[in-house]
VEXBALUM-100458 format. One line per 5 residues: number of its first residue (from 1); their letters; for each residue x, y, z of N, C-alpha, C, O, CB. Coordinates in Angstrom, 2 decimals. Glycine has a CB too. Layout:
NUM	a	X Y Z X Y Z X Y Z X Y Z X Y Z | ... $
//
This chain:
1	slgse	-121.08 79.21 30.18 -121.01 78.02 29.50 -120.84 78.27 27.74 -120.19 77.53 27.00 -122.38 77.20 29.94 | -121.56 79.43 27.31 -121.23 79.64 25.87 -119.74 80.25 25.63 -119.21 80.12 24.52 -122.33 80.64 25.24 | -119.13 80.86 26.63 -117.87 81.26 26.52 -116.85 80.05 26.47 -115.98 80.00 25.60 -117.62 82.16 27.60 | -117.02 79.08 27.47 -116.09 77.91 27.46 -116.38 77.03 26.22 -115.46 76.40 25.71 -116.24 77.05 28.80 | -117.53 76.96 25.77 -117.99 76.03 24.52 -117.17 76.77 23.21 -116.58 76.06 22.40 -119.94 76.05 24.26 $
6	slqks	-117.19 78.08 23.11 -116.52 78.76 22.01 -115.01 78.57 22.38 -114.27 78.20 21.47 -116.99 80.35 21.84 | -114.62 78.74 23.30 -113.10 78.53 23.54 -112.64 77.20 23.30 -111.50 77.01 22.87 -112.71 78.85 24.94 | -113.45 76.24 23.53 -113.21 74.77 23.24 -113.08 74.64 21.64 -112.15 74.03 21.11 -114.47 73.80 23.84 | -113.97 75.19 21.03 -114.24 74.73 19.55 -113.08 75.72 19.01 -112.53 75.27 18.01 -116.02 75.03 18.84 | -112.63 76.85 19.41 -111.37 77.56 18.76 -110.22 76.83 19.21 -109.29 76.88 18.40 -111.18 79.13 19.15 $
11	liatl	-110.03 76.28 20.07 -108.81 75.40 20.26 -108.84 74.25 19.43 -107.77 73.81 18.99 -108.67 74.94 21.65 | -110.10 73.60 19.13 -109.98 72.38 18.41 -109.74 72.99 16.78 -109.02 72.43 15.96 -111.46 71.36 18.66 | -110.41 74.09 16.56 -109.99 74.69 15.25 -108.62 74.90 14.99 -108.08 74.59 13.92 -110.56 75.92 15.08 | -107.92 75.52 16.18 -106.64 75.68 15.93 -105.69 74.40 15.90 -104.62 74.45 15.30 -106.24 76.57 16.85 | -106.02 73.47 16.44 -105.46 72.27 16.34 -105.71 71.67 14.78 -104.82 71.13 14.12 -106.07 71.40 17.49 $
16	vglvs	-106.92 71.85 14.38 -107.00 71.24 12.91 -106.46 71.94 11.93 -106.20 71.44 10.84 -108.29 71.02 12.45 | -106.21 73.48 12.28 -105.69 74.23 11.23 -104.10 74.02 11.19 -103.45 74.22 10.16 -106.12 75.73 11.42 | -103.47 73.54 12.51 -102.10 73.42 12.64 -101.71 72.04 11.92 -100.66 71.89 11.29 -101.70 73.50 14.18 | -102.61 71.10 12.09 -102.34 69.75 11.43 -102.61 69.91 9.91 -101.92 69.30 9.10 -103.30 68.55 12.07 | -103.48 70.63 9.56 -103.68 70.86 7.93 -102.51 71.54 7.32 -102.15 71.27 6.18 -104.99 71.80 7.57 $
21	viifm	-101.83 72.52 8.13 -100.72 73.10 7.55 -99.43 72.20 7.54 -98.60 72.20 6.63 -100.49 74.34 8.23 | -99.37 71.47 8.67 -98.20 70.49 8.70 -98.39 69.46 7.50 -97.42 69.19 6.79 -98.12 69.68 10.18 | -99.70 68.84 7.25 -99.90 68.14 5.86 -99.37 68.75 4.76 -98.55 68.23 4.00 -101.24 67.96 5.52 | -99.90 69.98 4.66 -99.57 70.73 3.39 -98.17 71.08 3.06 -97.73 71.09 1.91 -100.23 71.94 3.40 | -97.42 71.38 4.26 -96.15 71.59 4.25 -95.22 70.34 3.62 -94.39 70.38 2.71 -95.85 71.92 5.62 $
26	viyyr	-95.70 69.15 4.47 -95.13 67.98 4.01 -95.17 67.53 2.51 -94.24 67.07 1.85 -95.69 67.05 4.74 | -96.47 67.78 2.13 -96.81 67.34 0.74 -96.15 68.15 -0.23 -95.53 67.61 -1.15 -98.26 67.38 0.47 | -96.22 69.65 -0.09 -95.57 70.49 -1.10 -94.09 70.69 -0.93 -93.41 70.80 -1.95 -96.19 71.79 -1.11 | -93.50 70.75 0.27 -92.09 70.87 0.41 -91.41 69.62 0.64 -90.21 69.70 0.92 -91.77 71.75 1.44 | -91.94 68.48 0.57 -91.23 67.14 1.05 -90.30 67.22 2.19 -90.79 67.58 3.26 -90.41 66.56 -0.05 $
31	wlgvv	-89.09 66.95 2.16 -88.13 66.97 3.10 -88.08 68.06 3.93 -87.97 67.99 5.15 -87.02 66.81 2.58 | -88.17 69.35 3.12 -88.19 70.47 3.92 -89.45 71.02 4.63 -89.44 71.97 5.41 -87.72 71.39 3.16 | -90.49 70.33 4.27 -91.69 70.54 4.85 -91.83 69.70 6.19 -92.59 70.05 7.09 -92.74 70.22 3.84 | -90.96 68.47 6.25 -90.94 67.72 7.34 -90.20 68.49 8.48 -90.60 68.42 9.64 -90.35 66.41 7.01 | -89.05 69.26 8.11 -88.24 70.09 8.86 -88.93 71.11 9.45 -88.88 71.34 10.66 -87.24 70.60 8.16 $
36	asval	-89.71 71.86 8.51 -90.52 73.02 8.79 -91.55 72.69 9.86 -91.79 73.41 10.83 -91.21 73.53 7.51 | -92.23 71.36 9.55 -93.07 70.98 10.51 -92.92 70.68 12.01 -93.71 70.96 12.92 -93.46 70.11 10.06 | -91.70 70.04 12.08 -90.96 69.72 13.34 -90.74 71.07 13.93 -91.16 71.24 15.08 -89.56 68.92 13.11 | -90.14 72.09 13.32 -89.88 73.47 13.80 -91.16 74.06 14.37 -91.20 74.65 15.45 -89.32 74.39 12.65 | -92.24 73.86 13.55 -93.65 74.51 13.91 -94.12 73.87 15.23 -94.73 74.51 16.09 -94.83 74.23 12.69 $
41	ifytl	-93.82 72.65 15.32 -94.43 71.79 16.52 -93.41 72.52 17.71 -93.99 73.14 18.61 -94.22 69.76 16.30 | -92.13 72.48 17.74 -91.27 73.34 18.61 -91.91 74.58 18.89 -92.19 74.92 20.04 -89.95 73.62 18.02 | -92.16 75.27 17.87 -92.71 76.58 17.90 -94.08 76.72 18.82 -94.25 77.56 19.70 -93.00 76.98 16.40 | -94.91 75.81 18.46 -96.23 75.74 19.23 -95.97 75.39 20.69 -96.58 76.03 21.55 -97.22 74.64 18.60 | -95.17 74.48 21.01 -94.94 73.85 22.32 -94.17 75.18 23.26 -94.46 75.50 24.41 -93.87 72.31 22.08 $
46	ltfai	-93.15 75.78 22.38 -92.59 76.89 23.15 -93.41 77.91 23.47 -93.39 78.46 24.57 -91.58 77.43 22.57 | -94.21 78.24 22.47 -95.39 79.26 22.82 -96.26 79.04 23.68 -96.61 79.99 24.38 -96.15 79.54 21.89 | -96.77 77.91 23.86 -97.66 77.47 25.09 -96.96 77.72 26.35 -97.43 78.26 27.35 -98.04 75.94 25.06 | -95.70 77.22 26.17 -94.87 77.29 27.51 -94.76 78.60 28.00 -94.85 78.78 29.21 -93.45 76.77 27.36 | -94.54 79.66 27.11 -94.42 80.79 27.45 -95.87 81.52 27.91 -95.96 82.45 28.71 -93.72 81.36 26.37 $
51	fkfvp	-96.79 80.99 27.35 -98.12 81.59 27.72 -98.52 81.05 29.02 -99.38 81.65 29.67 -99.24 81.31 26.67 | -97.97 79.98 29.47 -98.03 79.40 30.62 -97.25 80.21 31.96 -97.70 80.39 33.09 -97.48 78.06 30.30 | -95.93 80.60 31.38 -94.91 81.14 32.11 -95.47 82.59 32.51 -95.36 82.98 33.68 -93.54 81.13 31.25 | -96.03 83.34 31.57 -96.25 84.88 31.39 -97.21 85.24 32.81 -96.73 85.96 33.68 -97.17 85.27 29.70 | -98.41 84.76 32.93 -99.31 83.75 32.23 -100.33 84.73 31.31 -100.56 85.93 31.42 -100.20 82.70 33.45 $
56	vtltl	-100.84 83.76 30.41 -101.58 84.53 29.33 -103.05 83.75 29.43 -103.19 82.54 29.32 -100.76 84.43 27.67 | -103.92 84.56 29.62 -105.37 84.16 29.56 -105.82 83.99 28.27 -105.97 85.02 27.61 -106.25 85.09 30.19 | -106.12 82.75 27.69 -106.46 82.44 26.25 -107.81 82.81 26.05 -108.66 81.95 26.28 -106.27 80.97 25.87 | -108.16 83.91 25.67 -109.52 84.51 25.14 -109.77 83.92 23.85 -108.94 83.11 23.44 -109.52 86.11 24.99 | -110.76 84.19 23.14 -110.95 84.16 21.74 -110.05 85.01 20.97 -109.53 84.63 19.92 -112.25 84.49 21.43 $
61	agiag	-109.85 86.25 21.53 -109.02 87.11 20.65 -107.51 86.72 20.76 -106.68 86.85 19.85 -109.22 88.63 21.03 | -107.26 86.20 22.13 -105.92 85.67 22.27 -105.55 84.48 21.36 -104.45 84.36 20.82 -105.74 85.28 23.66 | -106.50 83.66 21.26 -106.48 82.42 20.32 -106.24 82.91 18.86 -105.35 82.37 18.21 -107.92 81.55 20.41 | -106.95 83.84 18.33 -106.89 84.49 17.10 -105.37 85.02 16.73 -104.79 84.85 15.65 -107.92 85.65 17.16 | -104.91 85.65 17.81 -103.51 86.18 17.91 -102.53 85.17 17.69 -101.61 85.30 16.89 -103.24 86.81 19.22 $
66	fvlsi	-102.74 84.03 18.49 -101.88 82.68 18.32 -101.86 82.06 16.98 -100.84 81.70 16.41 -102.39 81.59 19.24 | -103.30 81.95 16.42 -103.31 81.27 15.13 -102.60 82.19 13.92 -101.94 81.68 13.02 -104.86 80.94 14.78 | -102.84 83.53 14.04 -102.16 84.31 13.14 -100.88 84.13 13.20 -100.25 84.06 12.15 -102.41 85.55 13.25 | -100.26 84.04 14.37 -98.94 83.93 14.55 -98.31 82.61 14.09 -97.11 82.60 13.81 -98.70 84.16 15.86 | -99.01 81.58 14.01 -98.79 80.35 13.40 -98.45 80.48 11.83 -97.51 79.92 11.27 -100.01 79.50 13.64 $
71	gmavd	-99.31 81.22 11.32 -99.34 81.53 9.77 -97.95 82.37 9.53 -97.22 82.25 8.54 -100.82 82.52 9.30 | -97.78 83.10 10.49 -96.40 83.98 10.23 -95.21 83.03 10.55 -94.09 83.31 10.11 -96.29 85.44 11.27 | -95.37 82.08 11.21 -94.06 81.23 11.55 -94.01 80.21 10.31 -92.92 79.73 10.00 -94.16 80.32 13.17 | -94.98 79.94 9.70 -95.11 79.14 8.51 -94.48 80.03 7.20 -93.73 79.57 6.33 -96.75 78.75 8.32 | -94.93 81.30 7.28 -94.45 82.30 6.25 -93.06 82.41 6.26 -92.46 82.56 5.20 -95.01 83.64 6.43 $
76	anili	-92.42 82.35 7.43 -90.94 82.79 7.47 -90.18 81.43 6.67 -89.28 81.52 5.83 -90.35 83.06 9.28 | -90.81 80.15 7.17 -90.01 79.12 6.65 -90.33 78.94 5.09 -89.52 78.35 4.38 -90.28 77.80 7.47 | -91.36 79.39 4.63 -91.60 79.38 3.16 -90.68 80.37 2.39 -90.27 80.12 1.25 -93.10 79.74 2.88 | -90.37 81.49 3.08 -89.49 82.39 2.53 -88.15 81.75 2.33 -87.55 81.72 1.25 -89.40 83.57 3.35 | -87.67 81.15 3.68 -86.41 80.58 3.60 -86.36 79.30 2.63 -85.26 78.99 2.17 -85.99 80.23 5.00 $
81	farmk	-87.34 78.66 2.34 -87.27 77.48 1.43 -87.22 78.01 0.11 -86.56 77.47 -0.77 -88.44 76.49 1.57 | -87.93 79.11 -0.07 -88.08 79.56 -1.64 -86.61 80.14 -2.01 -86.10 79.95 -3.11 -89.40 80.88 -1.89 | -85.90 80.97 -0.85 -84.50 81.32 -1.31 -83.69 80.17 -1.53 -82.85 80.18 -2.43 -83.79 82.17 -0.33 | -83.88 79.18 -0.82 -82.93 77.76 -0.93 -83.13 77.10 -2.21 -82.19 76.61 -2.84 -83.30 76.60 0.25 | -84.45 77.06 -2.65 -84.64 76.40 -3.95 -84.05 77.36 -5.15 -83.61 76.82 -6.17 -86.24 76.09 -4.17 $
86	eeiks	-84.06 78.62 -5.02 -83.39 79.56 -5.98 -81.95 79.27 -6.18 -81.39 79.13 -7.27 -83.52 80.97 -5.51 | -81.34 79.18 -4.82 -80.09 78.82 -4.84 -79.60 77.66 -5.45 -78.62 77.73 -6.18 -79.76 78.82 -3.78 | -80.25 76.43 -5.20 -80.24 75.11 -5.67 -80.25 75.22 -7.20 -79.38 74.71 -7.90 -81.44 74.30 -5.10 | -81.26 75.89 -7.66 -81.33 76.09 -9.15 -80.37 76.74 -9.94 -80.19 76.52 -11.14 -82.36 76.70 -9.43 | -79.68 77.66 -9.15 -78.53 78.48 -9.79 -77.45 77.53 -9.65 -76.40 77.96 -10.12 -78.18 79.96 -9.08 $
91	gkgvs	-77.36 76.34 -9.14 -76.18 75.46 -9.33 -75.41 75.27 -7.86 -74.44 74.52 -7.75 -75.15 76.15 -10.51 | -75.96 76.05 -6.73 -75.13 75.91 -5.57 -75.45 74.57 -5.05 -76.52 74.04 -5.32 -75.35 77.02 -4.52 | -74.37 73.89 -4.15 -74.67 72.80 -3.31 -75.81 73.25 -2.29 -76.25 74.39 -2.14 -73.35 72.32 -2.57 | -76.18 72.09 -1.64 -77.30 72.31 -0.78 -76.81 72.91 0.63 -77.65 73.54 1.27 -78.07 70.95 -0.60 | -75.71 72.79 1.07 -75.04 73.36 2.33 -75.03 74.89 1.96 -75.56 75.65 2.77 -73.43 72.69 2.64 $
96	kavee	-74.53 75.35 0.96 -74.39 76.67 0.68 -75.81 77.22 0.27 -76.03 78.41 0.54 -73.32 76.85 -0.41 | -76.75 76.51 -0.31 -77.97 77.06 -0.52 -78.88 77.26 0.83 -79.78 78.10 0.89 -78.62 76.18 -1.51 | -78.57 76.49 1.77 -79.13 76.61 3.08 -78.52 77.98 3.81 -79.25 78.68 4.51 -78.79 75.23 3.92 | -77.26 78.26 3.62 -76.73 79.43 4.26 -77.30 80.58 3.47 -77.77 81.53 4.10 -75.15 79.44 4.30 | -77.30 80.57 2.26 -77.65 81.72 1.38 -79.19 81.96 1.40 -79.68 83.04 1.08 -77.14 81.44 -0.12 $
101	gfara	-79.92 80.91 1.78 -81.33 80.97 1.86 -81.70 81.66 3.18 -82.69 82.40 3.15 -81.93 79.57 1.74 | -81.12 81.52 4.22 -81.40 82.01 5.48 -80.84 83.55 5.27 -81.51 84.53 5.61 -80.68 81.07 6.72 | -79.64 83.65 4.73 -79.03 85.09 4.53 -80.04 85.94 3.69 -80.25 87.10 4.02 -77.52 85.04 3.73 | -80.64 85.42 2.65 -81.43 86.33 1.82 -82.82 86.52 2.31 -83.43 87.50 1.88 -81.48 85.85 0.44 | -83.42 85.70 3.16 -84.76 85.63 3.66 -84.73 86.38 4.90 -85.81 86.86 5.25 -85.28 84.21 3.87 $
106	wqsir	-83.72 86.59 5.61 -83.78 87.27 6.93 -84.19 88.60 6.77 -84.93 89.05 7.64 -82.51 87.26 7.65 | -83.80 89.48 5.64 -84.44 90.97 5.62 -85.82 91.00 5.41 -86.45 91.93 5.91 -83.89 91.85 4.54 | -86.51 89.97 4.62 -87.76 90.05 4.40 -88.74 89.66 5.69 -89.86 90.10 5.95 -87.96 89.22 3.23 | -88.02 88.79 6.34 -88.71 88.21 7.58 -88.61 89.10 8.62 -89.53 89.26 9.42 -88.16 86.91 8.04 | -87.41 89.79 8.68 -87.37 90.95 9.83 -88.29 92.13 9.55 -89.00 92.56 10.46 -85.86 91.58 9.99 $
111	dsnfn	-88.31 92.65 8.34 -88.97 93.74 7.97 -90.42 93.54 8.13 -91.02 94.47 8.68 -88.62 94.08 6.68 | -91.16 92.42 7.73 -92.60 92.14 7.71 -92.77 91.98 9.39 -93.61 92.71 9.91 -93.06 90.66 6.68 | -92.16 91.22 10.10 -92.51 90.87 11.52 -92.15 92.28 12.22 -92.80 92.53 13.23 -91.60 89.48 12.16 | -91.31 93.11 11.84 -91.04 94.52 12.53 -92.35 95.21 12.35 -92.91 95.65 13.35 -89.75 95.45 11.83 | -92.96 95.36 11.04 -94.05 96.13 10.69 -95.41 95.46 11.60 -96.40 96.10 11.95 -94.20 96.08 8.97 $
116	slivc	-95.21 94.29 11.80 -96.62 93.55 12.49 -96.35 93.99 13.89 -97.28 94.37 14.60 -96.79 91.63 12.37 | -95.06 93.97 14.33 -94.95 94.28 15.85 -95.13 95.78 16.16 -95.26 96.09 17.34 -93.52 93.84 16.41 | -95.15 96.74 15.22 -95.37 98.03 15.36 -96.97 98.14 15.42 -97.50 98.87 16.26 -94.66 98.83 14.22 | -97.67 97.43 14.54 -99.01 97.39 14.58 -99.65 97.00 16.00 -100.54 97.62 16.58 -99.40 96.49 13.55 | -98.98 95.77 16.43 -99.52 95.34 17.75 -99.24 96.22 18.89 -100.01 96.20 19.85 -99.01 94.03 18.09 $
121	ailfi	-98.06 97.12 18.89 -97.88 97.92 19.91 -99.02 98.93 19.67 -99.84 98.98 20.58 -96.46 98.48 19.98 | -99.19 99.64 18.74 -100.41 100.46 18.55 -101.67 100.02 18.97 -102.36 100.77 19.67 -100.58 100.72 17.29 | -102.10 98.79 18.61 -103.24 98.18 19.12 -103.24 98.01 20.57 -104.23 98.28 21.25 -103.44 96.95 18.51 | -102.11 97.56 21.07 -102.01 97.43 22.56 -102.15 98.80 23.48 -102.81 98.84 24.52 -100.61 96.80 22.84 | -101.53 99.72 23.01 -101.61 101.01 23.54 -103.03 101.93 23.42 -103.37 102.73 24.28 -100.51 101.69 22.89 $
126	fatsf	-103.69 101.69 22.33 -104.98 102.50 22.11 -106.03 101.37 22.22 -107.11 101.95 22.09 -105.05 103.36 20.58 | -106.21 100.34 22.35 -107.28 99.57 22.11 -108.01 99.05 23.38 -107.48 99.31 24.47 -106.86 98.52 21.28 | -109.09 98.39 23.36 -109.88 97.65 24.58 -109.03 96.50 24.93 -108.08 96.05 24.29 -111.45 97.07 24.19 | -109.51 96.11 26.05 -108.83 94.83 26.50 -108.79 93.62 25.64 -107.77 92.92 25.63 -109.43 94.40 27.67 | -109.82 93.33 24.91 -109.99 92.26 24.12 -109.06 92.44 22.97 -108.45 91.41 22.71 -111.38 92.10 23.74 $
131	vkgfa	-108.80 93.41 22.23 -107.95 93.72 21.45 -106.54 93.70 21.76 -105.65 93.34 20.98 -108.28 94.70 21.11 | -106.39 94.15 23.06 -104.97 94.10 23.84 -104.47 92.70 24.02 -103.29 92.37 24.00 -105.07 94.77 25.33 | -105.56 91.87 24.21 -105.05 90.20 24.39 -104.59 89.76 22.99 -103.51 89.20 22.84 -106.41 89.04 24.93 | -105.45 90.03 21.92 -105.01 89.67 20.57 -103.59 90.19 20.29 -102.71 89.41 19.91 -106.00 90.24 19.51 | -103.36 91.54 20.50 -102.14 92.15 20.28 -100.75 91.57 21.06 -99.61 91.50 20.60 -102.41 93.52 20.64 $
136	ftlsl	-101.21 91.22 22.34 -100.07 90.61 23.11 -99.83 89.33 22.75 -98.65 89.02 22.59 -100.27 90.60 24.50 | -100.69 88.48 22.59 -100.47 87.00 21.99 -99.83 87.00 20.58 -98.99 86.17 20.23 -101.89 86.20 21.86 | -100.30 87.99 19.80 -99.76 88.00 18.49 -98.36 88.53 18.58 -97.57 87.98 17.81 -100.62 88.82 17.54 | -97.93 89.36 19.24 -96.62 90.02 19.48 -95.83 88.95 19.97 -94.81 88.61 19.37 -96.64 91.24 20.47 | -96.22 88.36 21.06 -95.28 87.04 21.54 -95.06 86.05 20.52 -93.96 85.52 20.41 -95.92 86.20 22.74 $
141	gills	-96.11 85.72 19.70 -96.05 84.78 18.57 -95.03 85.14 17.52 -94.28 84.33 16.98 -97.38 84.67 17.93 | -95.07 86.52 17.25 -94.23 87.13 16.30 -92.83 86.89 16.64 -92.07 86.43 15.79 -94.50 88.54 16.19 | -92.45 87.15 17.78 -91.00 87.11 18.41 -90.73 85.73 18.35 -89.65 85.44 17.82 -90.83 87.69 19.95 | -91.55 84.62 18.85 -91.21 83.38 18.86 -91.08 82.69 17.44 -90.32 81.73 17.27 -92.13 82.78 19.68 | -91.84 83.22 16.43 -91.61 82.69 15.32 -90.43 83.07 14.51 -89.90 82.24 13.78 -92.62 82.84 14.72 $
146	mfsai	-89.95 84.43 14.63 -88.54 84.67 14.22 -87.49 83.60 14.87 -86.72 82.93 14.18 -88.14 86.15 14.67 | -87.58 83.54 16.34 -86.61 82.65 16.70 -86.78 81.39 16.17 -85.77 80.78 15.83 -86.51 82.57 17.99 | -87.92 80.86 16.04 -88.20 79.46 15.39 -87.50 79.38 13.97 -86.60 78.59 13.72 -89.87 79.20 15.20 | -88.05 80.34 13.03 -87.41 80.21 11.92 -85.93 80.49 11.64 -85.31 79.98 10.71 -88.05 80.83 11.22 | -85.42 81.36 12.54 -83.89 81.51 12.26 -83.10 80.54 12.99 -82.08 80.09 12.47 -83.36 82.89 12.63 $
151	fitri	-83.52 80.13 14.31 -82.55 79.19 14.96 -83.17 77.73 15.05 -82.40 76.77 14.96 -82.17 79.74 16.46 | -84.50 77.51 15.22 -84.74 76.06 15.19 -84.72 75.57 13.99 -84.20 74.45 13.87 -85.89 75.67 15.73 | -85.22 76.20 12.85 -85.18 75.56 11.55 -83.89 75.34 11.05 -83.65 74.32 10.40 -85.88 76.29 10.60 | -82.96 76.25 11.30 -81.62 76.28 10.65 -80.92 75.09 11.33 -80.28 74.27 10.67 -80.80 77.74 10.86 | -81.06 75.00 12.82 -80.36 73.89 13.45 -80.78 72.63 12.94 -79.96 71.74 12.70 -80.53 73.88 14.87 $
156	llmvv	-82.17 72.48 12.72 -82.55 71.14 12.05 -82.16 70.84 10.71 -81.92 69.71 10.29 -83.90 70.99 12.02 | -82.11 72.03 9.99 -81.61 71.72 8.63 -79.99 71.38 8.76 -79.51 70.52 8.02 -81.90 73.06 7.59 | -79.29 71.97 9.58 -77.86 71.61 9.89 -77.82 70.03 10.10 -77.18 69.24 9.40 -77.31 72.44 11.28 | -78.56 69.75 11.09 -78.65 68.32 11.43 -78.86 67.21 10.37 -78.29 66.12 10.38 -79.70 68.21 12.32 | -79.82 67.66 9.38 -80.36 66.72 8.45 -79.53 66.86 7.08 -79.49 65.90 6.32 -81.93 66.99 8.27 $
161	igawt	-78.97 67.89 6.81 -78.41 68.08 5.57 -76.96 67.31 5.63 -76.15 67.46 6.54 -78.33 69.66 5.25 | -76.78 66.52 4.54 -75.62 65.92 4.51 -75.36 65.58 2.95 -75.91 66.07 1.97 -75.64 64.70 5.48 | -74.37 64.64 3.03 -73.83 64.15 1.56 -75.05 63.63 0.62 -75.07 63.74 -0.61 -72.69 62.80 1.74 | -76.11 63.00 1.48 -77.13 62.34 0.78 -77.98 63.33 0.08 -78.59 63.01 -0.95 -77.93 61.50 1.68 | -78.05 64.59 0.62 -78.88 65.52 0.11 -78.65 65.98 -1.31 -79.57 66.18 -2.10 -78.86 66.55 0.94 $
166	eklkw	-77.16 66.18 -1.63 -76.71 66.54 -2.71 -77.02 65.39 -3.91 -77.02 65.70 -5.10 -75.30 66.86 -2.43 | -77.24 64.27 -3.50 -77.65 63.33 -4.54 -79.21 63.18 -4.79 -79.70 62.80 -5.85 -77.08 61.99 -4.17 | -79.85 63.52 -3.76 -81.44 63.47 -3.73 -81.97 64.83 -3.55 -82.77 65.03 -2.64 -82.03 62.54 -2.54 | -81.59 65.79 -4.32 -82.09 67.34 -4.33 -83.59 67.21 -4.51 -84.36 68.02 -3.99 -81.39 68.34 -5.63 | -83.98 66.24 -5.21 -85.50 66.36 -5.68 -86.41 66.28 -4.37 -87.55 66.73 -4.41 -85.94 65.06 -6.78 $
171	ll	-85.91 65.72 -3.27 -86.53 65.59 -1.80 -86.69 67.03 -1.28 -87.54 67.36 -0.46 -85.52 64.67 -0.70 | -85.72 67.93 -1.87 -86.03 69.34 -1.18 -86.92 70.16 -2.10 -87.29 71.28 -1.77 -84.64 70.21 -0.87 $
//
């Protein structure tokens, strides 16, 4: 019963953390935060679907790996948005800033996630079963977060970016 109680509390903490991140993203990044939050919800649902498909047993270590991967998914969006803001400040239009933001952020996202995947592989090979669960869920989350940041966020931005965004750049 102690294990199931800890698991339930960890899942509740994960949900509270996810909602907190979404609120922060919307407040700080305004419209881009809404887009990132929608992408993060897609990411979370996709991750849980793959956890069901694989199947993954969610232990406390597995939940910790998933929570860390949520942070990495948010980090990828933050890198993209920071690059987009730089491009807009340099005078480029919003559509061009989106293209350049993704292009300039990709190297940082790729490198940091690749390094994390190397560490996950080392942990998975040399560690005990609990740490292997952490490494496995984190590596799945990292791969999905890259997919989410590069494809889901980009598609959502392409759908919502229009002529109105040129007039209302302050929303970005």
